N, C-alpha and C positions, 0 to 999 in steps of 0.2 A: 534430539533435534536441536540444531543451532538456530537461534532466532526465537520466535514465539508467536502466539496467537492471542488476540485481545478482542473482546466484544465491546463495541462502542454504540450504545443506543440500540438501534435495530440493524446494525452492520457488524460484520466480522472482518478482522484484518489479520493477515498472516504475513510475517516477514521471515525470510531465510536467505541463504546465500544465493539462491536462484532468482530472488527478486521479491516483489511485494504483490500480494493478491488480496483484493477486497471485494465484498459483495454484500447485498442486503440479506438478512436472515431468511426472509420469505422471498421466493422468486429464484430465478436461475441466472440472474445477471452476475457476471464476474468481470472485474476490472484488474488490470495488471500494469505495473511499472517496474523499472529496474532498481536494483540496489547497487550503488556504485561505491567502491572503496577509494578513499582519499587518505593521504598521510595523517590527516587530523581525525579520521574516523569514517564511518559509513554515512552516505546520504541517499535519499530516494530521488528517483527521476521526477522531472516536472511534467512530463507528458505521460498520460495514462491511456490505455486502450482497452476496448472490450472485444477486440478481434475484428470489428467492422469499422469503428470510428476511433480516432485518436485525437487527444487534445488535453487542454488544461482540466483539472478535476472539476472546476466550477461549471465548465461547459457540458460535462458528462453527468452532472448531478451528484457528484461525490461530496458529502458534507466536509467542511473544514476540519471538524473534530476527528474525522476518520483519517485525513491526511496527517494531522498532528499526531495521532496515535501511531501511524506508520513511521513517522520520523522518530518518535520516542523508542519504538521497538528496534529500529535500525541502529540506534546508538548502542544497543546491547550486543550487536554482532561482534565477534572477535576480530 
């Protein structure tokens, strides 16, 4: 698999070429955003969605450390 998965507190984050997926370990919530290729490397999108609502991670209740872990994993993409 290109990318990776990391557990951050009570959340899991997966980054691959298809995008970023995050969600709490307990519960069925799943949040997604894009992984975008720039000449300087990969970045993650600023707008996250749960399939019903879209917005900034703070508005959806996604912790900052989860977003930071997603950024870190995105830097490892080829």
